[in-house]
Structure formats: C-alpha cells, structure tokens
C-alpha positions in Angstrom: 0.0 0.0 0.0 1.5 3.4 -1.0 2.5 5.6 1.9 0.2 8.5 1.0 -2.8 6.1 0.9 -2.0 4.8 4.4 -1.6 8.3 5.7 -4.9 9.3 4.2 -6.6 6.4 6.0 -5.1 7.7 9.3 -6.2 11.2 8.6 -9.7 10.2 7.9 -9.9 8.2 11.1 -8.5 11.1 13.1 -10.9 13.5 11.4 -13.9 11.3 12.4 -12.6 11.1 16.0 -12.4 14.9 16.1 -15.8 15.3 14.4 -17.3 12.9 17.0 -15.9 15.0 19.8 -17.4 18.2 18.5 -20.7 16.8 17.3 -21.3 14.9 20.5 -22.5 18.1 22.3 -25.0 18.8 19.5 -26.2 15.1 19.8 -24.9 14.3 16.4 -22.0 12.1 17.5 -23.3 9.1 15.5 -22.8 10.8 12.1 -19.0 10.5 12.0 -19.2 7.0 13.5 -21.5 6.0 10.8 -19.1 7.4 8.2 -16.3 5.5 9.9 -18.3 2.2 9.8 -18.9 2.7 6.0 -15.2 3.4 5.6 -14.2 0.2 7.4 -16.8 -1.8 5.5 -15.4 -0.5 2.2 -11.8 -1.4 3.3 -12.9 -4.9 4.3 -14.9 -5.5 1.2 -12.0 -4.3 -1.0 -9.6 -6.7 0.9 -12.0 -9.7 0.5 -12.4 -8.9 -3.2 -8.6 -8.7 -3.6 -8.2 -12.1 -1.8 -10.8 -13.8 -4.1 -9.3 -12.1 -7.2 -5.8 -13.4 -6.4 -6.8 -17.0 -6.1 
C-alpha cells in the first residue's frame, strides 16, 4: 500500500474522531461514527475482493 494512501486512512480516522468530539455536544455524534463504519466496511470489502481475485 502506498505511503500516502496509508496516511490518508489515518487522517480520515482522526478527522472522524475529532468530528465525533465536536458533534457529541450537539447530539450528532453518531454521524462521524456511521461514516467511519462505512469506511471500514469499504476497506474490508476491498480486501476480501482482492483475496478472491488473487486465487
């Protein structure tokens, strides 16, 4: 995995963490966590697809 792509994953996770902190007081803390769950689902789906494709 290219280094920039890995850093962009870390930046997205950190941005969701910060957004959760700020949105929690407005009772919107679930929105960044939902985005994070879609992000992890996408990464997992992509990994499974790559495993099936390599066989």
